[in-house]
N, C-alpha and C positions, 0 to 999 in steps of 0.2 A: 895549589897544588899544581906540581908541573906535569907537563905530557907525558913525562917517563915514568913519574910515579903511578899517573893514569893509567898507563898500557901496562906495567907490572900489578897492578889490581884488577885489572880487565883480564890478565893472562891468569891470574888465580881464578877468576871467576868462571871463564870459557872452557878451563882445564876439563872439568867431567865432562862436557856434552862433545868437545871435539872428536872428528871420526879420522884427522888427517894430522898425524903426528909432527911430520917433516914440515907442514904449513905453519903449525904451531909453533914448532921450535925458530922457525923462520919469520914469526909474526913482526909486521911494521904497521905503520898507520893506514897502509895500502890494503891489508889483509882485508878480504870478504869473509865475515861470518857463514855464510851458506856456500860459496863456490870454492872458499879455499880451504876454510875448517870443516867443512862438510857437517856443519851443525842443520838439522833439521829443523822447518818451522815451529813446530811444538816446543822443542828444547830451547829455540830463539827467545821465545817466551818465558822460560825459566830464568835466563841470562837475565833479561831484561827486569824479571822480578829479584834478582840477587844484587845487580846493581842498585836497585832502589834500595834493598836492605844495606847493600856495604855504604852506601853515603849518605843514606837518611834523606833520600829525596823522592820526589814522585814524575813519574814520565808519562804523560798525556798519551792516548794513541796516535796523535799526529808525529810526537817525537818516535813513537817507538817503531810508528812504519817507515821511518827514515834511518833508524838505527843498524845497517845494515854491514856496515863496515868499522873495522875500530876507530877511523877517523870518525865517521859521523858520530859515533859512539861517545869518543873525548870530546868533541863540541856542545853536545848534548849535555854530558855529564859537568861538563864547565859550564855551561849557559847557567843550570839549574844550580848550582854549587854556588853561584857568584850573584842569585837570586835569592837564596837565603835569607 
């Protein structure tokens, strides 16, 4: 799965939780979930759970704490998919 595919999947996952439509439309690897998209921390947990369901992976607490932007999310998802 390429980074472009992962970003497209992530966009679908985070869409219900975003509070900043402009930042969402311009989403890149550098986009921060909390500061740019204005996703609150409770909803960030929902995003992680949705990512787990979407990719059939398990994200441990340490990885979850690092998953604050698109780039980190892609790295974590890729690592988990590659270790399946």
